[in-house]
C-alpha positions, 0 to 999 in steps of 0.5 A: 368849175365855178365852185372851185373858183369861188373857193380858190378866191375865198381862200386867196381872200382870206390869206391876204386879208392879214391877221384878225385884228387887221380884219376886225379894225382892232388897233395894231402896233404901229411899224414906226414905233421904236423897239424897247430896249434893255431894262434897267433896274437896281437891287440891293447888294452889299454895295447898296441898291445898284443898277442890274440889268432885267435879268438881275446881273450887275452893270459897271461903268469904267472910269477911262471912259469918262462921259460919252464914247467907249474906250474899252474894246478887244481883250477889255471887252472880252473881260468887260462885256458891253451893255448893248442896247438895240432900242431906247433903254428903259428905267426899271425900279430905282432907275430914273429914264431921263439918266438912260441912253446909249452912245454909238460904239465904232462898228456902229452897235448902240451901248446902253448908257447911265448918266452918260457913262457906258455900261458893261458887265463883268465876265466873273460875274455869273449869278444874279446881284454878283459883284466880284470886281468892284473898285478894280483897276484894270485896263487903264481905268477903274471899274466900279458899280452905279446907284440909281442917282448915276453916281459911282460906288467907291 
């Protein structure tokens, strides 16, 4: 009976001690660290080097937005899906970290921004670096790709 009790206590102690890193004193990621957000990079296209997400999908701005809050909802957002951000966006190749940010949409979700402009995809762009709706007027504004310096391509 005593051996069974010692075995049971050993199993319970091992189970509650946590992962090996915690038992050995190895550093662990802080629970307070902000989550990593989307990576925004640039890719070479017929419009020059323009913003893309981490998978190479092209990102657009909507001139009706101006700087700050998005004005693209419902049917607009169905055609131009939002680039949501669950953490702080990270700069990849050709992108300035200082120009990356987020804006809160109605409903509370965060949207990635670049140079203050909310970022979107176009539903018709299905391949890496594909640009099928550049400089198009739709939903009350013009849709443009952006360069790494934050300027729209016209």
